[in-house]
Residue frames as qw, qx, qy, qz and C-alpha x, y, z in Angstrom:
[[0.454, 0.569, 0.025, -0.685, 20.83, 147.27, 153.85],
 [0.121, -0.206, 0.880, 0.409, 21.66, 144.26, 151.65],
 [0.327, 0.456, 0.817, -0.130, 17.97, 143.35, 151.48],
 [0.295, 0.782, 0.117, -0.536, 17.14, 146.68, 149.81],
 [0.071, 0.553, -0.653, -0.513, 19.75, 145.93, 147.12],
 [0.216, 0.060, 0.966, 0.129, 18.35, 142.43, 146.55],
 [0.357, 0.635, 0.593, -0.344, 14.83, 143.80, 146.13],
 [0.249, 0.770, -0.176, -0.561, 15.95, 146.38, 143.59],
 [0.004, 0.388, -0.832, -0.397, 17.95, 143.85, 141.57],
 [0.286, 0.229, 0.928, -0.070, 15.15, 141.28, 141.76],
 [0.392, 0.708, 0.402, -0.428, 12.50, 143.68, 140.50],
 [0.201, 0.700, -0.420, -0.542, 14.76, 144.79, 137.64],
 [0.105, -0.193, 0.941, 0.259, 15.39, 141.20, 136.53],
 [0.356, 0.440, 0.794, -0.222, 11.67, 140.37, 136.63],
 [0.357, 0.770, 0.097, -0.520, 10.85, 143.39, 134.47],
 [0.105, 0.581, -0.659, -0.466, 13.59, 142.50, 131.95],
 [0.201, 0.008, 0.974, 0.108, 12.54, 138.86, 131.67],
 [0.392, 0.577, 0.615, -0.367, 8.93, 139.87, 131.25],
 [0.336, 0.767, -0.116, -0.535, 9.65, 142.27, 128.40],
 [0.096, 0.489, -0.778, -0.381, 11.99, 139.92, 126.50],
 [0.136, 0.045, 0.989, 0.027, 9.67, 136.93, 126.83],
 [0.467, 0.340, 0.311, -0.754, 6.39, 138.50, 125.80],
 [0.557, 0.350, -0.492, -0.569, 6.26, 136.93, 122.33],
 [0.299, 0.106, -0.948, 0.016, 6.86, 133.38, 123.58],
 [0.086, 0.206, 0.800, -0.558, 4.28, 133.69, 126.35],
 [0.040, -0.527, -0.696, -0.486, 1.60, 135.34, 124.27],
 [0.232, -0.689, -0.477, 0.494, 1.07, 137.92, 127.01],
 [0.255, 0.910, 0.240, 0.221, 0.11, 141.41, 125.87],
 [0.552, 0.254, -0.181, 0.773, 3.16, 143.72, 125.67],
 [0.199, -0.655, -0.014, -0.729, 1.08, 146.50, 127.24],
 [0.807, -0.555, -0.140, -0.147, 0.47, 144.31, 130.32],
 [0.839, -0.078, -0.150, 0.517, 4.18, 143.56, 130.58],
 [0.267, 0.515, -0.063, 0.812, 5.01, 147.24, 130.19],
 [0.504, -0.694, -0.055, -0.512, 2.67, 147.97, 133.11],
 [0.904, -0.374, -0.135, 0.155, 4.37, 145.26, 135.18],
 [0.668, 0.206, -0.117, 0.706, 7.78, 146.72, 134.34],
 [0.048, -0.657, 0.006, -0.753, 6.54, 150.19, 135.31],
 [0.719, -0.633, -0.076, -0.277, 5.23, 148.89, 138.64],
 [0.895, -0.142, -0.143, 0.398, 8.52, 147.08, 139.22],
 [0.422, 0.429, -0.100, 0.793, 10.41, 150.30, 138.62],
 [0.370, -0.717, -0.031, -0.589, 8.17, 152.11, 141.12],
 [0.875, -0.473, -0.100, 0.034, 9.04, 149.50, 143.75],
 [0.756, 0.128, -0.110, 0.633, 12.75, 149.89, 142.98],
 [0.115, 0.615, -0.033, 0.780, 12.47, 153.66, 143.35],
 [0.616, -0.688, -0.051, -0.380, 10.68, 153.35, 146.70],
 [0.915, -0.272, -0.106, 0.279, 13.33, 150.92, 147.98],
 [0.572, 0.333, -0.083, 0.745, 16.09, 153.30, 146.88],
 [0.164, -0.690, 0.014, -0.705, 14.44, 156.29, 148.57],
 [0.803, -0.567, -0.110, -0.144, 13.88, 154.25, 151.71],
 [0.852, -0.046, -0.128, 0.506, 17.56, 153.28, 151.77],
 [0.333, 0.461, -0.051, 0.821, 18.41, 157.00, 151.47],
 [0.146, -0.143, -0.581, 0.788, 16.42, 157.78, 154.61],
 [0.399, -0.142, -0.210, -0.881, 12.98, 158.70, 153.25],
 [0.225, 0.030, 0.878, -0.421, 10.74, 157.07, 155.84],
 [0.628, 0.365, 0.181, -0.663, 7.54, 157.73, 153.86],
 [0.591, 0.427, -0.597, -0.335, 8.94, 155.58, 151.04],
 [0.066, 0.190, -0.947, 0.249, 9.75, 152.86, 153.58],
 [0.446, 0.214, 0.617, -0.612, 6.13, 152.92, 154.73],
 [0.642, 0.457, -0.141, -0.599, 4.77, 152.91, 151.17],
 [0.499, 0.361, -0.768, -0.175, 6.84, 149.93, 150.01],
 [0.113, -0.085, 0.894, -0.426, 6.05, 148.15, 153.26],
 [0.594, 0.287, 0.355, -0.662, 2.34, 148.53, 152.51],
 [0.628, 0.432, -0.477, -0.438, 2.87, 147.03, 149.06],
 [0.324, 0.235, -0.911, 0.101, 4.45, 143.92, 150.58],
 [0.283, 0.045, 0.722, -0.630, 1.85, 143.80, 153.35],
 [0.623, 0.397, 0.303, -0.602, -1.08, 143.84, 150.91],
 [0.609, 0.096, 0.715, 0.329, 0.53, 142.08, 147.95],
 [0.416, 0.866, 0.201, -0.191, 0.15, 145.07, 145.64],
 [0.413, 0.842, -0.341, -0.056, 2.61, 145.28, 142.69],
 [0.163, 0.488, -0.841, 0.171, 4.74, 142.68, 144.51],
 [0.657, -0.210, -0.720, -0.078, 4.14, 139.27, 146.03],
 [0.573, -0.736, 0.009, -0.361, 2.77, 139.47, 149.56],
 [0.710, 0.140, -0.514, 0.461, 5.63, 139.09, 152.03],
 [0.505, -0.838, -0.179, -0.103, 5.16, 139.94, 155.72],
 [0.763, -0.341, 0.008, 0.549, 8.86, 139.56, 156.47],
 [0.414, 0.277, 0.211, 0.841, 9.82, 142.22, 153.93],
 [0.211, -0.785, -0.316, -0.488, 6.93, 144.44, 154.99],
 [0.678, -0.692, -0.170, 0.180, 8.13, 144.18, 158.57],
 [0.670, -0.076, 0.075, 0.734, 11.68, 145.14, 157.53],
 [0.187, 0.488, 0.243, 0.817, 10.56, 148.34, 155.82],
 [0.431, -0.787, -0.279, -0.342, 8.16, 149.31, 158.63],
 [0.754, -0.511, -0.135, 0.390, 10.87, 148.68, 161.23],
 [0.523, 0.162, 0.109, 0.830, 13.22, 150.92, 159.27],
 [0.089, -0.644, -0.245, -0.720, 10.67, 153.75, 159.28],
 [0.644, -0.704, -0.274, -0.117, 9.66, 153.17, 162.90],
 [0.767, -0.273, -0.128, 0.566, 13.29, 153.14, 164.03],
 [0.326, 0.206, 0.099, 0.917, 13.66, 156.62, 162.56],
 [0.054, 0.290, 0.458, -0.839, 10.67, 157.95, 164.47],
 [0.340, -0.058, -0.485, -0.803, 7.98, 157.60, 161.79],
 [0.489, -0.005, 0.595, -0.637, 4.71, 156.98, 163.68],
 [0.803, 0.314, -0.101, -0.497, 2.94, 155.53, 160.64],
 [0.511, 0.412, -0.754, 0.011, 5.80, 153.07, 160.21],
 [0.108, -0.181, 0.837, -0.506, 5.32, 151.94, 163.80],
 [0.645, 0.168, 0.364, -0.650, 1.55, 151.59, 163.42],
 [0.763, 0.400, -0.368, -0.351, 1.94, 149.63, 160.18],
 [0.253, 0.354, -0.876, 0.208, 4.46, 147.37, 161.90],
 [0.424, -0.022, 0.669, -0.610, 1.66, 146.66, 164.35],
 [0.778, 0.313, -0.056, -0.542, -0.52, 145.55, 161.45],
 [0.574, 0.397, -0.715, -0.046, 2.11, 142.96, 160.51],
 [0.031, -0.209, 0.853, -0.478, 2.37, 141.73, 164.10],
 [0.619, 0.113, 0.388, -0.674, -1.44, 141.45, 164.25],
 [0.788, 0.358, -0.318, -0.386, -1.62, 139.40, 161.03],
 [0.533, 0.334, -0.759, 0.166, 1.14, 137.13, 162.30],
 [0.743, -0.573, -0.275, -0.208, -0.55, 136.96, 165.74],
 [0.580, 0.128, -0.445, 0.670, 2.63, 138.12, 167.48],
 [0.345, -0.827, -0.357, -0.265, 0.61, 139.59, 170.31],
 [0.651, -0.561, -0.139, 0.492, 3.44, 140.03, 172.81],
 [0.421, 0.008, 0.230, 0.878, 5.34, 142.24, 170.36],
 [0.046, -0.618, -0.494, -0.611, 2.11, 143.98, 169.41],
 [0.482, -0.798, -0.357, 0.059, 1.24, 144.86, 173.01],
 [0.592, -0.427, 0.014, 0.683, 4.75, 146.17, 173.67],
 [0.301, 0.244, 0.378, 0.841, 4.72, 148.25, 170.48],
 [0.187, -0.715, -0.460, -0.492, 1.30, 149.81, 171.15],
 [0.563, -0.722, -0.299, 0.270, 2.13, 150.47, 174.80],
 [0.518, -0.234, 0.105, 0.816, 5.30, 152.36, 173.86],
 [0.107, 0.380, 0.428, 0.813, 3.41, 154.41, 171.30],
 [0.370, -0.757, -0.492, -0.217, 0.53, 155.08, 173.68],
 [0.578, -0.569, -0.198, 0.551, 3.02, 156.32, 176.28],
 [0.312, -0.098, 0.248, 0.912, 4.09, 158.84, 173.63],
 [0.314, 0.510, 0.347, -0.722, 0.47, 159.97, 173.29],
 [0.195, 0.108, -0.718, -0.660, -0.21, 158.33, 169.94],
 [0.599, 0.027, 0.327, -0.731, -3.99, 158.07, 170.27],
 [0.790, 0.244, -0.400, -0.395, -4.47, 155.37, 167.64],
 [0.446, 0.257, -0.824, 0.238, -2.04, 153.07, 169.45],
 [0.255, -0.109, 0.650, -0.707, -3.92, 153.57, 172.73],
 [0.743, 0.149, 0.065, -0.649, -7.18, 152.55, 171.07],
 [0.740, 0.297, -0.583, -0.158, -5.66, 149.53, 169.34],
 [0.199, 0.228, -0.835, 0.460, -4.13, 148.46, 172.65],
 [0.485, -0.034, 0.425, -0.764, -7.54, 148.91, 174.24],
 [0.825, 0.176, -0.243, -0.478, -9.11, 146.49, 171.78],
 [0.533, 0.272, -0.785, 0.161, -6.45, 143.91, 172.71],
 [0.085, -0.099, 0.739, -0.661, -7.46, 144.24, 176.37],
 [0.650, 0.091, 0.138, -0.742, -11.15, 144.13, 175.48],
 [0.857, 0.241, -0.334, -0.309, -10.68, 140.91, 173.48],
 [0.777, -0.481, 0.406, -0.004, -7.98, 139.34, 175.66],
 [0.850, 0.483, -0.045, 0.206, -5.44, 139.08, 172.85],
 [0.567, 0.450, -0.361, 0.587, -1.88, 138.93, 174.16],
 [0.063, -0.290, 0.512, -0.806, -3.05, 140.20, 177.55],
 [0.003, -0.351, -0.882, 0.313, -5.60, 139.17, 180.16],
 [0.070, -0.626, -0.550, -0.549, -9.08, 140.39, 179.22],
 [0.256, -0.421, -0.448, 0.746, -9.75, 143.61, 181.14],
 [0.151, 0.752, 0.544, 0.341, -12.71, 145.76, 180.11],
 [0.263, -0.927, -0.143, 0.226, -11.90, 148.60, 182.52],
 [0.489, -0.436, 0.387, 0.649, -8.32, 148.78, 181.27],
 [0.368, 0.389, 0.630, 0.562, -9.68, 148.85, 177.73],
 [0.022, -0.907, -0.411, -0.090, -11.94, 151.76, 178.67],
 [0.406, -0.775, 0.101, 0.473, -9.01, 153.67, 180.18],
 [0.460, -0.148, 0.548, 0.682, -7.06, 153.21, 176.96],
 [0.226, 0.654, 0.602, 0.398, -10.03, 154.32, 174.84],
 [0.195, -0.939, -0.215, 0.184, -10.15, 157.44, 177.01],
 [0.450, -0.552, 0.339, 0.614, -6.44, 158.08, 176.39],
 [0.410, 0.220, 0.652, 0.599, -6.97, 157.57, 172.69],
 [0.068, 0.837, 0.510, 0.189, -9.93, 159.94, 172.58],
 [0.319, -0.878, -0.033, 0.355, -8.05, 162.57, 174.60],
 [0.377, -0.471, 0.494, 0.626, -5.20, 162.33, 172.08],
 [0.330, 0.505, -0.280, -0.747, -7.37, 162.84, 169.03],
 [0.053, 0.031, -0.944, -0.323, -8.44, 159.36, 167.96],
 [0.542, -0.077, -0.110, -0.829, -12.12, 159.41, 166.99],
 [0.692, -0.090, -0.692, -0.185, -12.60, 155.66, 167.34],
 [0.311, -0.051, -0.722, 0.616, -11.63, 155.90, 170.99],
 [0.284, 0.030, 0.226, -0.931, -14.36, 158.50, 171.49],
 [0.668, -0.020, -0.435, -0.604, -16.89, 156.32, 169.66],
 [0.585, -0.067, -0.795, 0.146, -16.02, 153.28, 171.79],
 [0.068, -0.069, -0.589, 0.802, -16.51, 155.40, 174.92],
 [0.485, 0.003, -0.081, -0.871, -19.90, 156.52, 173.60],
 [0.704, -0.057, -0.639, -0.306, -20.91, 152.89, 173.17],
 [0.409, -0.045, -0.775, 0.481, -19.67, 151.98, 176.65],
 [0.127, 0.097, 0.422, -0.892, -21.73, 154.76, 178.26],
 [0.580, 0.014, -0.308, -0.754, -24.74, 153.81, 176.13],
 [0.706, -0.049, -0.686, -0.168, -24.76, 150.09, 176.98],
 [0.526, -0.636, 0.285, -0.487, -23.85, 150.33, 180.66],
 [0.946, -0.014, -0.319, 0.048, -21.93, 147.04, 180.77],
 [0.636, 0.162, -0.393, 0.644, -18.68, 148.40, 182.23],
 [0.061, -0.070, -0.370, 0.924, -19.94, 151.59, 183.89],
 [0.263, 0.570, 0.654, -0.421, -23.47, 152.80, 184.65],
 [0.360, 0.602, 0.540, 0.465, -25.40, 154.06, 181.65],
 [0.146, -0.651, -0.123, 0.734, -24.85, 157.78, 181.09],
 [0.532, 0.639, 0.501, 0.240, -26.55, 159.05, 177.93],
 [0.068, 0.990, -0.046, -0.117, -25.31, 162.67, 178.20],
 [0.394, -0.625, 0.587, 0.331, -21.71, 161.40, 178.31],
 [0.635, 0.206, 0.692, 0.275, -22.42, 158.99, 175.48],
 [0.397, 0.858, 0.317, 0.074, -23.77, 161.86, 173.41],
 [0.147, -0.921, 0.274, 0.234, -20.76, 164.05, 174.26],
 [0.484, -0.391, 0.696, 0.358, -18.28, 161.41, 173.11],
 [0.591, 0.461, 0.630, 0.204, -20.32, 160.61, 170.02],
 [0.246, 0.962, 0.101, -0.064, -20.26, 164.28, 169.02],
 [0.266, -0.778, 0.492, 0.284, -16.50, 164.42, 169.57],
 [0.616, -0.024, 0.730, 0.295, -16.03, 161.27, 167.48],
 [0.500, 0.744, 0.434, 0.093, -18.03, 162.89, 164.68],
 [0.045, 0.976, -0.157, -0.146, -15.87, 166.03, 164.83],
 [0.387, -0.581, 0.664, 0.267, -12.79, 163.80, 164.60],
 [0.346, 0.425, -0.630, -0.551, -14.03, 162.32, 161.34],
 [0.150, 0.067, 0.985, -0.061, -15.87, 159.15, 162.39],
 [0.341, -0.098, -0.425, -0.832, -18.88, 159.28, 160.06],
 [0.489, -0.334, -0.793, -0.141, -20.82, 156.53, 161.83],
 [0.284, -0.365, -0.583, 0.668, -20.84, 158.70, 164.96],
 [0.097, 0.052, -0.098, -0.989, -22.53, 161.57, 163.16],
 [0.471, 0.372, 0.593, -0.538, -26.33, 161.96, 163.34],
 [0.332, 0.307, 0.766, 0.458, -28.22, 160.82, 160.26],
 [0.128, 0.076, -0.104, -0.983, -29.69, 163.82, 158.44],
 [0.407, 0.447, 0.691, -0.396, -33.49, 163.96, 158.58],
 [0.281, 0.305, 0.655, 0.632, -34.92, 163.89, 155.03],
 [0.173, 0.210, 0.090, -0.958, -36.65, 167.12, 154.08],
 [0.489, 0.459, 0.693, -0.264, -40.36, 166.68, 153.35],
 [0.281, 0.238, 0.615, 0.698, -41.33, 166.92, 149.71],
 [0.204, 0.313, 0.156, -0.914, -43.24, 170.03, 148.77]]
């Protein structure tokens, strides 16, 4: 956990230097105060993460992943996501997958998503399906991708249902089946995928 300590100390030093040097730099004190506040938030998240709060691990990992309030750093993001994932936090595992994807570590990505899919994490099944559809880290296999989209849909991931609707609409992998396409599109809509929902017909003006 030495890294957590280094992060906390580093953020504290940055905030202190910023506040004491505002007059020489000509930077607005209010801006520096905001930076110091953000730095303190990062320190607090790191401390909570170290204490076992996996949600804080995920939150600080996202900050490093996206470069918000801190400098973008995939290595640190990965550390925090791994900590959360290792304690059974599904979001931590999925976010770790985002790091692997950005770094194009497809072998690790496939293994991670497969393990999560085996545990019926629908989102992981769908993301693994897209890897098979695009041939990233695995041999391209459209039928395998479809199977994974089905698993994702069955386990509550709306995107998996939408992808199945498209597959049955286009007829490239399986014969066209519009009733099935409509069924999966409706399910995707119920699961919160807005693009799967029918567009409301405008009411005629009186």
